[in-house]
C-alpha positions in Angstrom: 0.0 0.0 0.1 1.4 3.4 -1.1 2.1 6.1 1.5 1.2 9.7 1.3 2.4 12.8 3.0 -0.1 15.3 4.5 -1.0 17.5 7.3 -3.8 16.9 10.2 -4.8 19.8 12.4 -6.5 18.8 15.7 -8.3 21.5 17.6 -9.1 20.7 21.6 -11.8 22.7 23.0 -11.4 20.9 26.6 -7.9 20.5 27.0 -8.4 19.1 30.7 -10.9 16.5 29.5 -9.3 15.2 26.2 -5.2 15.9 26.5 -4.6 12.3 27.8 -6.7 10.6 25.4 -5.3 12.8 22.5 -1.6 12.2 23.3 -2.3 8.4 23.8 -3.9 8.3 20.3 -1.1 10.1 18.9 1.4 7.9 20.5 -0.2 4.8 19.1 0.2 6.4 15.7 3.7 7.6 16.2 5.2 5.8 13.3 3.1 7.9 11.0 4.0 11.2 12.4 6.7 13.2 10.8 6.4 16.1 13.0 4.3 17.8 15.6 3.5 21.4 16.8 1.2 22.2 19.6 -0.1 26.0 20.3 -2.4 27.0 22.8 -4.7 29.8 21.8 -5.7 31.4 25.0 -8.3 34.0 23.8 -10.5 31.4 22.5 -9.7 28.5 25.0 -8.6 26.1 22.2 -5.4 24.0 21.9 -4.4 23.3 18.3 -2.0 20.6 17.3 -0.5 20.4 13.6 0.9 17.2 12.5 2.9 16.3 9.4 2.3 12.7 8.7 3.5 10.2 6.0 1.4 7.0 6.1 -1.0 5.0 4.2 -4.6 6.7 3.7 -5.9 3.5 5.9 -3.5 4.3 8.6 -4.1 8.1 8.3 -8.0 7.6 8.3 -7.6 5.3 11.4 -5.7 8.2 13.3 -8.1 10.9 12.3 -11.2 8.6 13.1 -10.1 7.6 16.6 -9.3 11.5 17.2 -12.7 12.7 15.7 -14.6 10.4 18.2 -13.6 12.1 21.1 -15.9 15.0 22.4 -14.4 18.2 22.0 -12.0 17.5 19.7 -12.0 18.6 16.1 -9.9 17.0 13.1 -9.4 18.1 9.4 -6.7 16.5 7.2 -5.3 17.3 4.1 -3.2 14.8 1.9 -0.9 14.7 -1.1 -1.8 13.0 -4.4 1.5 11.7 -5.0 
């Protein structure tokens, strides 16, 4: 299965409730993650994580799917075609 490079943006609206679960999921999929940057946005009470990934579409779908099931966590991804 071919791998694709892409980005995943994770926005957490309730850090106290979701941080441990988000970090656990990211750790479980660590082999797909090339880079990670986390930024708190205090004016809106948000915590934003930007990921650069290199994995198959199935692996990326599994990662985003697990994150997306968490209450208060929003996930969007963009992948290269090549």
